[in-house]
BAROVEX-877202 format. One record per residue (C-alpha): x, y, z. Coordinates in steps of 0.05 Angstrom, whole numbers, plus 5000, padded with zeros to 4 digits. Each point is the difference from the previous one (the first is absolute). Layout:
N
XYZ...
END
This chain:
622
096372622735504349385006495749795059494049904954498349334970493849884958493849805038497149324986497349994928492850184989495350505032501250235072496949525050494550245046499749865074494049544986504149604949505649915051495449755056499849304971502249525025499150215073506349735031504149534957504449414988505750115050505949534995505449835051507049924971503549595054504649514962506450144960496649694939494050455005504650605011504049864937493749924959497150645031506450404986499949804927492850254995501550655037506150134955495350024939495650555029501450734979496950235066497149695062497250185069504149825061498950035074503949795062498049695066504650185058501049985076499350755012496650634975506950335000503149834933507150115026499349515058495149514966502249304980497249724935494849455012497949914928498650314932493650004958499150144926494350104949499550194927493049764981493450135034497949465050506849645003505450115053506249655025503349985068507249805015501549895074507050105027498750005075494549675039499349595064494249584974501049734930505149894946504350594977505550114949507150225018501050744987506449864961496149554952494550534992505550524986503249564948493449924963496950695008505650515011501550084925492650104984499050525055506350364979498050004926499350744983495549844940494449695041494950455034498549855073493050145026498550065074495750325054504450455043505949734961505250395040499049535059501149384957506150304965503450125067498349325027502549654937506350424998501749795071498649274981505150044943494650064946500750714973494650224951501350404937495850244942493950454991494950005056492550065006497450125070492549895004499350385065503150634969495949914936493749985042502150645035501950374936493449814967495750165061503550395056493450065039499549265020499849845074505149444995504949714950501749335031498849374960494149755042496350674991501450034925497849284988493650115040498450684970501649854928498649254992495149885057504849475026501949895073507049735004502449545055501350475059507149985026497249905070497049334978507149754993503950345055494750255049501050665036502150305066504849645047498449324970501950224930504349514962505650134951498449824928505049425001496149685058493949904956499149344961503050084931493649804962496350585034505450504983500149754928492550144990500750695033506450224965498149754930493350365007503850655015504149924936493849824959496150615023505950464991500449754928492550144991501050715026505650114949495349784944494650475026504250625014505150034943495050174944497350585043506650375007501050294930492850264991500750395065506550324975503949675056505349654958505850465016498150045073499349255009505249694954505450535002499350265071496349545049502749344974507450194996499250325069498349315029507149784986502950655029496049925065501849265004507350195000499050565051496249545047505349474991505650485019496550285062503450545043504349955062497450305065504350265058496149665057504650285054498350714978492549835001500649715070503450645024494750434964494549595033503050145069500550754984492850034974497349605060503450495048497150594962493149695000500449905076502050735008494150224957495249575041502250345065499650694969493049884971497749735068502650645033496650454949493549605005500249995076498549265001503349344979496649624943501749524943502450424940498749394955492649985018495850454954494249965051504350245058503450534958493150274977497750045073506250395020500050484940492650144994497049875069505650195048503750534960494150264960502950024930494950004943497949364966502450074928496849384971495549445023499949294972493949555008502549745067504750525029503350694998506049984954507150075028503549834935506350364976496150494957495850205060506150105043503250424944493950454995499650105076507550145002499350544947493950305034502850015071507649954993499849595065506149555010495849395019498049904927507150044973502149485052494249544983501750044926507349855014498149415044495549724945505750054950505049675047495349415014498649924926507450014982501749495054494349534982500650054925507550064989504950065058497749375038496949654940505650034948504849525037494449485001499550054924507249754988500349394955502449375034503949834937503450654983499650435063497350584958493150314993496449814936493850434990494649764952498050494945492950034973498250234930492649965016500150375066497850714980495050244948504950544977505149474980505050175054503749415030498249805071503949535045498949555059503849545048502450535016496550604970505750484984495850514962497750395061506350135041499050735020505350494978497350655028501949855073506849865029497749345031497449774933506450194965504249625051496849354978503350094932506749985034498849265014499849824925507149854981504149674944501349255006507550105013504950535023502950014930493550274971495950635003492750144989498550414938493350365005496750364942493850445007495850354947499650735018492850285003497849484950492550105008500750754987504149854938494649524976494850555014504150494959500649494944492549894997497650725008505650304956500150655041505550424969502450335064500449335038503649664943505150574994501349975075501449254997504450074938504050535037500449545061497250545045497349885071492949884976496750195067503950665005498550134926492549915010500250425064503550574963494949994943493949985044502550525050502650444943507050065030507049854972502649305015505250285048494550315043496049365011499549865075500049325033492650095015498350184928503849394975496549555051493150234977501849904927502849315015493549815036495950214940504749684949499349335033492950115024497550144929501649284981495749755057494350494989501550415062494650485023500850685033498549655067505649504988505050544980498150415060501349405045506749854966502750725002496550355057496750504953492850205011495149664955498750664963507550104989500649284976494450084950503050654974506749654992496949414961496250494956506450394986503549344984495049804947499850704972507549964990499949284976493549924961502649394962500249615066492650165012498549794928503749345011496149855064493450164966502149564940501649415046493150055033496450104933503649394970498249585061492650214994499949844926503949345001498749755071507549955012506650384996506649774970507350075018505550164951500749264982492549894994498649695068492650105014496450155065492450025002497550625036493149985031495750535035502050584955492750194994498249865073495150485032504449975063505250564990505449685043499349334965500250354932506250405021503549375022498649674932502850614965506349965043500749264982499650174926505550525001504549645050499749354961502450324936505950355035502049485052498549414953504450304945505650125050499349265020500449804926506350404993503849705058498049304977503050134932506350275033500649375042499249554939505350404961504949995058498949255010501449884926506350435001502649645061499149334965502650244932506450315028500849545061500150625044502049935073493350285023494249675037493150305002497149905071494150445015495050454965496250505043495450494962504850424958506349705029504549424981504949695051505949604971506749755025506849994966507349885018503350645028504850064942494449944949494950455037501850664963499249664932493549665021497450685024501050274929496649384970493950085045499450744985500549884925495149424997494750315046500750684967498949704931494549515018494550404967499850624956495750545033499050724980504450195059506649695021500149445052504650175058503149435040503750105066504949445014504449915062504049465034500749835073501449495054492549955011493450224969499650655040507050214984498849884926493950474998
END
């Protein structure tokens, strides 16, 4: 609640009212006298928009070129600190004038993708404190179905205004300039315009948040999370590049072996990376059935290879799938991660995105760490390369156990499921025992596997066909199993039907914190399109609520670290998992802190279970 400040007095402003003036009065602050006068004005503002111009899209390696500010429509200011063409101000002088204002915890800072600016300013010795308002995240919370949330798109879509394109200043391709190589007057116009339109977006968006019931989500979750993620990105994580080089050699050798073996089985050499050549070998030469056609070709995607492998049990398909995974791991992680190391810190600093998924889950890029596979040994080995920053520290990894099933139990209030979670039973074995009508001790591995497939499949609207594929059952068996499941757990069926009915009535579904996702096509005449919309409705409520939960846990842990000056650094968040580092001596105590904070982050109708472990690397701490 502390993050809220009253909107500008008077009625909410419409987009039309904020369109004028188109552009504005944009002022260059390039002398010490102008800077002192500007700082005095800025110090009187309870809140203001800010933006940075830099030399790089990576906030960790970027150098500050200048800062822009705005707090009234149509007026913006630019302060240059680095530029080849034009007068600039010494960074020390800018710090002396602006650092106290930026660090003033009573002033609200407004920005578009603020996390980037906070990291840049922190590295420039200008740390920012106080409540935040990120217009990009506000746009996403209000309308998660937009195509884009960047400032240019929002200004064009909401105000009908085309901002100065970045490429007008720095060009593109090989001839692209750095921002500090552009004449300072041009940068000033561009940068002040950014701050002005960010301020206009704040005036437009803020009055919409409360009527939509988004106050808790936006002010108490998404905005505090900006500071948490800023710290995590700032810390980065160390990578063992020697281990990755060795893994790359191992994987390359295995890929070469697979190529030879596939050539032998196919009876002809061909390029495994060419879908066209692979289709000719599989379908024309070897005579396997065509599973699926695209507009232009016969599909050889992973799903097709999986289906053919299950149908034929021929080794060529297992080898092709393994080869695909190896090439993906090498291209995406093993060979790519060392290239992502920061020049400044020598660590990897992923960028987190709060607007990346409609369910509210965080996504990440440069590099994307959300999709490192954990089901295969090669995928798991990549986690060995993530290590603490020094030999005196350990990684501390906490993971919510079966969080989406616990959220499902919370929402559907099925007595049997809730009792099983309260008793901390193996939920998959428990469900298998109930559906098969056998005592828990007599549940076989196969029974448990089928129950597990349904437990997780339910959340994603799995069909009998999907279950049959996942477990090897016949489709008839799979349908009978699903029917038995819903007979035993009718409250789950009721919950699913309620999610779909709510989505049809309201046009959207909501997570536990009120995040909305519009759901279309629920009344489509196309059965598969309609079924997909129904899956989206249920999945969003479950997965989105689990995402809400871990965000709250991250905020609480961040606050506790600050409040108690704990020797713990949060480094990575991947789905239901939080990766931290701590000194060896403190690791046991930090393990207890993480378990307590994450376990108490939200009160559900079933207990939250948190598995926490320490290790010399991410894999060892799993």
